[in-house]
N, C-alpha and C positions, 0 to 999 in steps of 0.2 A: 525334198525332205524339208519340213518346217523346223526352224530353230525355236527352242523354248528358253525362257529366261527374261531377265530385265536388261535393258540397255544401260550404258553408263549415264546417259542423260537422265533417264528415269530415276536412277539411284541418287544422283546429285540433287535433283528437284525434291525428292522425298526427304532427304537429309536437311535441305534448306527449310522446308516447311516445318519439320519437327523442331529445328533450331529457333525459328521465329516464334512458334507456339511456346517453347520453353522460356524464351526471353520475355514473353508477355506474362507468363505465369509467376515468375520470380517476384516482381514488385507487388503483385496481388497477395502473394503469401507473406511478404514482409509487412504489408499494411494489416493483414489479418492477424499476424502475431502481435503487432503493436496494439491493435484494437483490443485483443484479448488481455494483454498486460495492463492496458489502461482501465479496462473494466474491473480487473482484479484490484488495481490501485484504488479506484473509486469505492469499491466495496470495503476494502481494508480501512480506508480513511473514515468511512461512515461508521464501521464497527468501533474503531478507536474513539471517535468523537462522541458517539452515543454512550460508550463506556465512561468517558470522562464526565459527560453531562449527568449520567446516572449517579456516579460517585458524588458529584457536587450536590445533586438533589438529596441524596441520603444524608450528606453532611448538614445541609440546611434543615432537614427534618429532624436532626438529632440522632439518627441511627448510627452515624460514624462520629467518633469523638474528634473534635477539632482543637488544635492548640490555640492559645489565646491570641497569638499573632498570625494565625492561619486564615486563609480565605475559603477553605473547603475543597480546594482542588487536590487531586492525588499528588503525593510527593514524587512518585515515579510511575512509569507505565507498569512496571512489575507489580505494584501494589494493587492494580486492577485484577490481576490473576491470583496473586498470593492471598488476597483477602485481608480484611481488617476486622478486629473484634467488633461485635455488635454492641453498641453502647446501650441499647434498650434491654439487652439480656446478657449482662456480663458473664463470661465463663461458659456460656452455652453454645457458642458457635461463632463463625466468622462470616462476613459478607463478602462474597466473590462476585465481582461485576462481570468479568470475562472468563471464559474457560481457557483461552490461550491468546497470546498476542500474535496477530497476523504480521507477516514480514512485508517489507516494501518489495513488490515484485520487480522493481528496477534495480534492486541492490545487487551488485556484481558478485560479492563473496558469500556463498551459501554457508560458510562456517561461522559467520558473525551472528551473534545473538539477535533475535528478532527485535528486541527493544533498541538495540544499537543501530538498526537500519533506518530509524526515523529521526527527523529533526524535531527538536522540542522547543516549544515557546512557553515561557512562564507568563503568569498573569501580569507581572511588572514590566515586561518588555513590549515595545510597540509592534504593531502588525507589520510595519514596513521593514523592520530589522529584527526578526524574531531571534531570541536568545534563550538558552536554558536558564533556569533559576531554581528557587526553592520548591516550586510546584510545576505541574504540567497542565497548562491551560489549553494548549492546542498542539497538534502534530502536523508535520508536513513531510513531503518526500524530499530526499536529498538528490534525486536524479537531476542531472544537468540538462536534459532535453526539453523539447517543447511537444506538447500533445497534439493530436490531430485536430483539436478544437482551437489551436493557436495560442493557448496559454502555457506558460512554463509549468512543469510538474510541481515546482515549489509553491506555486500560487493556488494549487487545487485545494 
């Protein structure tokens, strides 16, 4: 009579092979997740910077009223979404540069407002040590890590 089933050695070998495959898959999934977050960060920074540049261009064209001591950059990130009165057509509408503010994908707390997830640099602060001020000249990620390209997220 022939016995049917697997031997103990066959079962141990099978479990070992599955464990090795799982151990190889985990780092690949981590890199894939990091790459997806970095892609989202790149897109969010591009949207915010284009919004800031558009606001500045509208200010230079006279479509957005600028204070006498102002340089044309938005006072806050929220001003890009809330809109500002159209200086060429007073009382008729507002100029909205962005529909919504993107969040920093590396921000740990989802309850924090999207504008608070970004680091702000004013026009008066140097690029090496960005600091907030009376306007928003640039934005950067506050994430402490380094990207797959070798640059810190703050430098993107």
